[in-house]
N, C-alpha and C positions, 0 to 999 in steps of 0.2 A: 741433613746428610753430612757425610765426611767432607765433601767438597766445600760446602758452605762454611764449615768450621775452619777449614784451611784458608778460605778466602777472607774470613773475618780477621784471622790472625795477621794476614798480610796487610789488611786495611789498618789494623791497629799500629803496626810498625810504621806504615806510611804516614799516619796522622801524628806520630810522635814529634814534638818540636825539636828534639835532638837528632832526628833522623837526617843524615846527609842527603843532599839532592839525588845523588846517583842511586843510593839505597832506596830512596822513595820511589824513583822510577821503576826499579826492579820489583819492589813490593807491589806497586800498583799494577804493573803489567802481569805479574804472576797471579795476582788476584783476578784480573780480567781474563787471563787464560783459563783459569779454573771455571769462572762463571760462563765463559763462551762455550767451553766444553760441556757444561751442564745445561746449556741452552736456557739460561736464566735471563729474565728481562733486565735485571740490573747489570748485565754484562756490558751493555752499551755505555752506561755511565762510567763504569770502571775502565773501559777501554779509552773513553774520552779523557778521563782523568790522567791516565798514563801518557796519552798523546800530548795533553796540555803541559804536563810536567816536563816531558821531553822537549817540547817546543820552547818552553820558557827558559830552559837551560842554555839554549843555543847549541852550536856544535860542541859536543861534549865527548870526553874520553870514555864515559861510562858505556857499558854494554846496553844498546838500545833494546826496547821490548821486542819480542819476536814479531815477525812480519804479520802473523795471524791477528795479533792484537790491533795493529794499525789498520790492517785490511778490513777488520770488522767495522771500524768506524767509517771507512770509505764505503763499504757495501751498504751499511744502514743509511748513510746520507744519500746515496744513489737511489735507494728504494723509496726514500721520502721525496725524491726529486729535488733535493737540496744541493745543487751543483757547487755553490761556493764552499760549503762545508766539506763536500767530497774532495774538492780541489785542495783545500787547506790540509786535510788529513793525508791526501796523496803526496803532497809536498814533503810533509814531515816523514812519511813512510819511505819515500825515495831517499831522503837524507840519511835515514837510519839504515836502509837496505837498498843500496843503489840498483840492485837487480830485481827489485820487487815488481813483477810483471803486472800485477793487478793495478798497483799505484801508477805505474808508467802509462798503462792504457788510459787511465782517467786523465792524466796530464796531457797526453797526446790528443785525446778527444776534445779537450777543452778549447 
């Protein structure tokens, strides 16, 4: 479908060696957003890649991925009963989006 085509073009941009880190985060998160919306199984990998890229950069000036991308990682980890992963994802999510209610709830519950 059209969504998967758009997602793969974002993936190509992100995997390019000349791609700057902030552009990589944007491409990965855009890819994840498309896959999450399409409810594809690969959405989690894409969302985790965006989260890892964002976390690896440290506090950055770049526009962080939308809260929904990070929240997806948090939710999936919770559903697996993987509290450490949920916590790690929630930390990154609240750094990117200080008002992220879902992530804050995870951190408060920990």
